[in-house]
C-alpha atoms as an extended CHARMM CRD file, in Angstrom:
* protein
*
       104  EXT
         1         1  MET       CA             75.0170000000       77.0670000000       98.6530000000  PROA      1               0.0000000000
         2         2  THR       CA             77.1920000000       74.7770000000      100.7070000000  PROA      2               0.0000000000
         3         3  ASP       CA             80.5430000000       75.5730000000      102.2620000000  PROA      3               0.0000000000
         4         4  LYS       CA             82.2350000000       73.1200000000       99.8670000000  PROA      4               0.0000000000
         5         5  THR       CA             80.9050000000       75.0630000000       96.8630000000  PROA      5               0.0000000000
         6         6  LEU       CA             82.2360000000       78.3350000000       98.2710000000  PROA      6               0.0000000000
         7         7  ARG       CA             85.6190000000       76.8160000000       98.9870000000  PROA      7               0.0000000000
         8         8  ASP       CA             85.8220000000       75.3950000000       95.4570000000  PROA      8               0.0000000000
         9         9  LEU       CA             85.1290000000       78.8230000000       93.9460000000  PROA      9               0.0000000000
        10        10  ARG       CA             88.0720000000       80.3170000000       95.8110000000  PROA      10              0.0000000000
        11        11  GLN       CA             90.5430000000       77.7250000000       94.5340000000  PROA      11              0.0000000000
        12        12  PRO       CA             92.5210000000       78.2620000000       91.3210000000  PROA      12              0.0000000000
        13        13  SER       CA             90.9020000000       76.4300000000       88.4540000000  PROA      13              0.0000000000
        14        14  THR       CA             94.1060000000       75.5570000000       86.5700000000  PROA      14              0.0000000000
        15        15  GLY       CA             95.6240000000       73.3000000000       89.1790000000  PROA      15              0.0000000000
        16        16  ARG       CA             98.2910000000       75.8390000000       90.1450000000  PROA      16              0.0000000000
        17        17  ARG       CA             99.0040000000       76.4370000000       93.8010000000  PROA      17              0.0000000000
        18        18  ALA       CA             97.5600000000       79.5860000000       95.2980000000  PROA      18              0.0000000000
        19        19  GLY       CA            100.0110000000       82.4920000000       95.1340000000  PROA      19              0.0000000000
        20        20  THR       CA            101.9370000000       81.2740000000       92.0990000000  PROA      20              0.0000000000
        21        21  SER       CA            101.7290000000       83.1410000000       88.8370000000  PROA      21              0.0000000000
        22        22  PRO       CA            101.6030000000       81.5420000000       85.4020000000  PROA      22              0.0000000000
        23        23  LYS       CA            104.9320000000       81.1610000000       83.6700000000  PROA      23              0.0000000000
        24        24  ILE       CA            105.4990000000       83.3680000000       80.6310000000  PROA      24              0.0000000000
        25        25  THR       CA            108.2540000000       82.6970000000       78.1390000000  PROA      25              0.0000000000
        26        26  PHE       CA            110.0920000000       85.9190000000       77.3170000000  PROA      26              0.0000000000
        27        27  PRO       CA            110.4330000000       87.6660000000       74.9520000000  PROA      27              0.0000000000
        28        28  CYS       CA            106.7840000000       87.6600000000       73.9160000000  PROA      28              0.0000000000
        29        29  ASP       CA            104.0250000000       89.8880000000       72.5850000000  PROA      29              0.0000000000
        30        30  TYR       CA            102.2020000000       91.0820000000       75.7030000000  PROA      30              0.0000000000
        31        31  PRO       CA             98.7510000000       92.7200000000       75.5380000000  PROA      31              0.0000000000
        32        32  ILE       CA             97.9800000000       95.4650000000       78.0680000000  PROA      32              0.0000000000
        33        33  LYS       CA             94.8900000000       97.5220000000       78.8140000000  PROA      33              0.0000000000
        34        34  VAL       CA             95.3520000000      100.8210000000       80.6690000000  PROA      34              0.0000000000
        35        35  VAL       CA             92.2480000000      102.4900000000       82.1290000000  PROA      35              0.0000000000
        36        36  GLY       CA             92.1090000000      106.1200000000       83.2130000000  PROA      36              0.0000000000
        37        37  ASP       CA             89.9890000000      109.2580000000       83.1920000000  PROA      37              0.0000000000
        38        38  ALA       CA             89.0270000000      110.3640000000       79.6800000000  PROA      38              0.0000000000
        39        39  ALA       CA             91.2730000000      113.1620000000       78.3930000000  PROA      39              0.0000000000
        40        40  ASP       CA             92.5610000000      114.2690000000       75.0080000000  PROA      40              0.0000000000
        41        41  ASP       CA             96.1530000000      113.4630000000       75.9670000000  PROA      41              0.0000000000
        42        42  PHE       CA             95.6070000000      110.2380000000       77.9380000000  PROA      42              0.0000000000
        43        43  ALA       CA             96.5780000000      107.8950000000       75.0770000000  PROA      43              0.0000000000
        44        44  ALA       CA             99.6710000000      110.0090000000       74.2990000000  PROA      44              0.0000000000
        45        45  MET       CA            100.7690000000      109.8800000000       77.9590000000  PROA      45              0.0000000000
        46        46  VAL       CA            100.3560000000      106.0840000000       78.0070000000  PROA      46              0.0000000000
        47        47  CYS       CA            102.3610000000      105.7630000000       74.7820000000  PROA      47              0.0000000000
        48        48  GLN       CA            105.1900000000      107.9210000000       76.1740000000  PROA      48              0.0000000000
        49        49  VAL       CA            105.4870000000      105.7460000000       79.2740000000  PROA      49              0.0000000000
        50        50  VAL       CA            105.3150000000      102.4940000000       77.2900000000  PROA      50              0.0000000000
        51        51  THR       CA            107.9640000000      103.7360000000       74.8400000000  PROA      51              0.0000000000
        52        52  ARG       CA            110.3710000000      104.3980000000       77.7380000000  PROA      52              0.0000000000
        53        53  HSD       CA            110.1180000000      100.7410000000       78.7570000000  PROA      53              0.0000000000
        54        54  ALA       CA            109.7640000000       99.1990000000       75.2810000000  PROA      54              0.0000000000
        55        55  PRO       CA            111.6070000000      101.4070000000       72.7560000000  PROA      55              0.0000000000
        56        56  ASP       CA            110.4250000000       99.3130000000       69.7970000000  PROA      56              0.0000000000
        57        57  PHE       CA            106.7460000000       99.8740000000       70.7080000000  PROA      57              0.0000000000
        58        58  ASP       CA            104.6350000000      101.0320000000       67.7410000000  PROA      58              0.0000000000
        59        59  ALA       CA            102.1490000000      103.6300000000       69.0180000000  PROA      59              0.0000000000
        60        60  ARG       CA            100.1630000000      103.4170000000       65.7790000000  PROA      60              0.0000000000
        61        61  CYS       CA             98.8120000000      100.0390000000       66.8990000000  PROA      61              0.0000000000
        62        62  ILE       CA             96.9220000000      101.2270000000       69.9810000000  PROA      62              0.0000000000
        63        63  GLN       CA             93.1660000000      101.1110000000       70.3690000000  PROA      63              0.0000000000
        64        64  VAL       CA             91.4050000000      103.7530000000       72.4780000000  PROA      64              0.0000000000
        65        65  VAL       CA             87.9650000000      102.7780000000       73.7560000000  PROA      65              0.0000000000
        66        66  PRO       CA             85.7680000000      105.2380000000       75.6810000000  PROA      66              0.0000000000
        67        67  SER       CA             83.5310000000      103.9930000000       78.4890000000  PROA      67              0.0000000000
        68        68  ARG       CA             79.7850000000      103.9070000000       77.9600000000  PROA      68              0.0000000000
        69        69  ASN       CA             79.2520000000      107.2740000000       79.6720000000  PROA      69              0.0000000000
        70        70  GLY       CA             82.5110000000      108.8110000000       78.4040000000  PROA      70              0.0000000000
        71        71  ARG       CA             84.0890000000      109.3170000000       81.8170000000  PROA      71              0.0000000000
        72        72  PHE       CA             86.9000000000      106.7970000000       81.3140000000  PROA      72              0.0000000000
        73        73  GLN       CA             89.1190000000      105.5870000000       78.4760000000  PROA      73              0.0000000000
        74        74  SER       CA             90.9210000000      102.3230000000       78.0020000000  PROA      74              0.0000000000
        75        75  VAL       CA             94.0520000000      102.1980000000       75.9090000000  PROA      75              0.0000000000
        76        76  ARG       CA             94.7100000000       98.7280000000       74.5430000000  PROA      76              0.0000000000
        77        77  LEU       CA             98.1320000000       97.8960000000       73.1780000000  PROA      77              0.0000000000
        78        78  THR       CA            100.5690000000       95.0820000000       72.6170000000  PROA      78              0.0000000000
        79        79  LEU       CA            104.2570000000       95.4200000000       73.3440000000  PROA      79              0.0000000000
        80        80  ARG       CA            107.2490000000       93.1490000000       73.0220000000  PROA      80              0.0000000000
        81        81  ALA       CA            107.9560000000       92.1650000000       76.6290000000  PROA      81              0.0000000000
        82        82  THR       CA            111.5220000000       91.1670000000       77.4230000000  PROA      82              0.0000000000
        83        83  GLY       CA            111.0550000000       90.1340000000       81.0400000000  PROA      83              0.0000000000
        84        84  GLU       CA            109.1490000000       90.4090000000       84.2770000000  PROA      84              0.0000000000
        85        85  VAL       CA            111.3440000000       93.2750000000       85.5190000000  PROA      85              0.0000000000
        86        86  GLN       CA            110.4020000000       95.3560000000       82.4570000000  PROA      86              0.0000000000
        87        87  LEU       CA            106.6750000000       94.7240000000       82.9740000000  PROA      87              0.0000000000
        88        88  LYS       CA            106.7870000000       95.5270000000       86.6910000000  PROA      88              0.0000000000
        89        89  ALA       CA            108.6310000000       98.7950000000       86.0180000000  PROA      89              0.0000000000
        90        90  LEU       CA            106.1270000000       99.7240000000       83.3020000000  PROA      90              0.0000000000
        91        91  PHE       CA            103.1120000000       98.9740000000       85.5140000000  PROA      91              0.0000000000
        92        92  THR       CA            104.6700000000      100.9100000000       88.4090000000  PROA      92              0.0000000000
        93        93  GLU       CA            105.3310000000      104.0010000000       86.2960000000  PROA      93              0.0000000000
        94        94  LEU       CA            101.8480000000      103.9380000000       84.7610000000  PROA      94              0.0000000000
        95        95  LYS       CA            100.2030000000      103.7080000000       88.1800000000  PROA      95              0.0000000000
        96        96  ALA       CA            102.5050000000      106.4040000000       89.6100000000  PROA      96              0.0000000000
        97        97  SER       CA            101.3650000000      108.8720000000       86.9480000000  PROA      97              0.0000000000
        98        98  GLY       CA             98.2450000000      109.5770000000       88.9920000000  PROA      98              0.0000000000
        99        99  ARG       CA             96.1410000000      109.3840000000       85.8450000000  PROA      99              0.0000000000
       100       100  VAL       CA             95.8450000000      105.5950000000       85.5690000000  PROA      100             0.0000000000
       101       101  HSD       CA             93.1800000000      103.7500000000       87.5490000000  PROA      101             0.0000000000
       102       102  MET       CA             93.9950000000      100.2180000000       86.4280000000  PROA      102             0.0000000000
       103       103  VAL       CA             96.5040000000       98.2680000000       84.3280000000  PROA      103             0.0000000000
       104       104  VAL       CA             95.3770000000       94.8430000000       83.1470000000  PROA      104             0.0000000000
């Protein structure tokens, strides 16, 4: 593998400059996946946090998927995002819970 190939792999593929995020038009439906240790109340905890940041969130529309070995769970949901500040606050609170490993 040549140095040029390595350099090309590190560059953004969409033509955006490095360090810039894609523009999202708010409000929008925003899908989120929250991964944490498997527990009976993990999905309920995620729903409580999401509801604080998006009061119109419908918790009946979540999907809980266990990992292959059952150690982790992912909670997949879609919320109505009103802005970047809302999403950052939601992600921060989920991560601060101590039970969430990753928010995607």
